[in-house]
N, C-alpha and C positions, 0 to 999 in steps of 0.2 A: 856669222858661229865659227863657218868654214875657216875663216881666216883666225878668229880669232886661236881654234885651235892651232894652227898651222903656228901660229907666232909663242904660242906658249908649248909645244912639243921643242923649241930649240932651246926652252930654258930647263937646265939638265934637275931641277929643282922641284919641277911641277908634275904632281903625282895623281892626276887625269882624275878620276872618280872613284880612289881612296876613302874609306867611310872614316868618321869621326873616330870610332874605337881603333880602328885597323892602324891610325895616324900616332895617335895614343900610347901604343904597345909598342910601332917600331919606333918612338924616338925616347918611350921610357928604357928600353931592352937593349935598342942599338945608339941610339944617338948621346948626347952630353949637355950642359946647359949651354943655352945657347943656340943649339942643332933649330934648325925652323926647314918644314917644305910649305908648297903651295899649291892645295886641292880645287876639285870643285866644290860647291855647297848644293845642297840637298834643296836650297833656295831659288834653283833653276837657272836656267840658262845666263850667263853675266854676272851671277855671283860665285866668287870664291873662298875661301877660308885660307886664312895663313897660320899653320899649327905651330907652336914655340916651346919648347921645353925649359920650365923654367924652376931649377935644380929637380924637384922629385914628381912635378906634374906638370902638366901639358894646358896653355892655355890657347884659346882660338879667336881669332879676329875675323872681323868681315873685310874684304876685297870686295868693290863694288865696280864694274865695266860700264862706264856711261856715254851717252855723245862725247862728251867733251874729255875726256880721257878715263882713268883709274883713281877710285876715290877707294881711298885709308886712312882712317882715322880722320884729322882736322884735316890732312894733305890730298892734294888731287894732283895726278901727274900728268903731262900730254898724251905718253907715252907707253908702252910695255918699258921701251929701253932704259926712259926716266927712272920706271919704279924700279926696275932691277938694280938701274946703278946708284940708287938711294940705300939698297941695300951693301953695298961693296963696301959703306961707308961705317956699315956697324952702327945703326941709329938704336936707339937709348929706347924701348918702348912701356909707358905706363899702362897697368888695366886698373880696372875699376876695382879692384880689392888691394891697391897701392901698390903692388908687385914692380918692382922695374929691373925691367929685362934686355939684355945685352945682346941684339939679332947678330951672335958671330960667325956661326955656319952653317951654309943652306945642306939641308940633306940629300944626296942624292937618289935621282927614281931609280937608277941601274946603279947595283952597288955588285959587286963582281964574290963571288962565291967561292971560297976553297975548293979544289979541284981532287980531293981526298974520300975516298971511298971503303966503306967498310967490304970487306967480302965474306962473302955468305960459307960458312963454314956447316952449321947443322939446320934443316928446314924438314922439318915433321909436325904433323898436328896434333895441337893437344886438346882439342873438341871437337870431334866429329860428330857429323849430321848436320852440322848447322848453314844455316844458307846467309845470301846477302844479307835477306830481311833482319839477322839477327845483329849486323852489322848496327850500330848506334853510336852516330857520332858525339863527343861530349864532354866542353869544360867548361868549367867554373867565367862566369862573367867577370868583366873586368872590375878589379875593384871591391872585391867579394872577401869576407875574412868572416871566421869563427871560433870561438873559444870561452875559455870559461874566465869567468870574470866575477869579482865579490861584489855584491849589489847593498847600498844602505838601505833601507825598508822607511817608507811616508809614513808611518804612522807608529809602527812599532820602531824603534830607532835601533836596531841589530843588522848585522850583516850576516848576508846570507848568499852561497855560490850561485852562481845560474849561469845556462850554457847560453851564450851570444850568438849571433847569427847577424852578418851586415849584408842586404845583397840591393843594390839601387839603393834606392833613398830610403829603405826600411831595415831600422837595426830592431832585431827581435829577440828576447828572452823568454827563454824556458826554464822550468824547473830540473831538468838534467837534459842530458844529452838524447836518450833515447825518448823523451816526449814529443808527439804530432803539433799538438797545439801549444803555441805561444801563451805564456800568459799575460804579456804585452807586447805590441807592435809600435815601436816608436818611426813618427815621421819627419828626417832628419830637414826635411825641406822647413819646419818649423823653429828649428834647431838657431839660436843665434849667433853659440859661441859653444868650442871644445877647449878644455887647458888642464894643464897640471893642478892637482888641486892640496895645497898645507894647511886647510884648517882644520883636516880632520886628522886623528892620532893615530895614521896607518901611511908607511908607505906606497910607494906607487901608485897613489889614488888619482883619478882626473875625474873633471863633471863636465857634463852635457849640461848648458843653460838650453830650458826651453820658457814656453811664454807664460805656464800656468805649474813649472816645478824644476828644480835642478836636481837632475840624476847623479849620485856619488858611486863610484866604480873602481876597483882596485884590482891591479896585475900582479901576476906572480913575480913578475922582474918592470925592473927602469925600463930596457928593451920594449916587451911586450907593450907595457904601459903606453910608449912613445909612439910603437906603429898604430893603432887601436888611434890614438889622439892624428896621425898623419892622415892615414885615411879616409878618417870622418871629415876632417879639417880639410879635405882634397873635395869630397865631397857637399861642402858646403861652399865652396869658391865655384866648383864645375856647372856654368850655367846648364 
């Protein structure tokens, strides 16, 4: 294990214990199509993950260290050097979802930061009497979205505006934004497809296909509908 770490530290695109979420955030915010990096997998010693940006999503692939070398997909490489040399040729990678990804450029572990800092002009307390316990670190989960969509009713075929929230694999809709209890929670792991829909007499419409029902939703613009489709589709293909 020690010699493994030493050999990997010489690899400039090995990111040690970078988490899956952090790898996705890094490649989506700072990488480009075809950027990739290697990181430790949570599955234990000798297990690694290759994270690759493919357009607007990030795919993850297993790399396993065996006694005979490194296994990656159908290939096995005798040494780390052989494995790295393979990537210099910009290989084409096919995922289970049928996406073909060209591994173009490794994302470096160390990225130079610009040395520009703002000078402090004002420094005054806005709220006094607060302590360290009042500091709550808070951020939305990766891949969350919320907003109003118009939904077609299942029984009474009329369109009603509902407030939708997407968090992890749960798409919830509420009567309105101020309601705490959702009307329904949809489990996206059961959703087989999401796509634009042109069968209804409305614009910016898309549908979610579930085994028991297809849900028809309309956004206020084509861009908004496309955003919903992309993020839900990303949820469907993310392992």
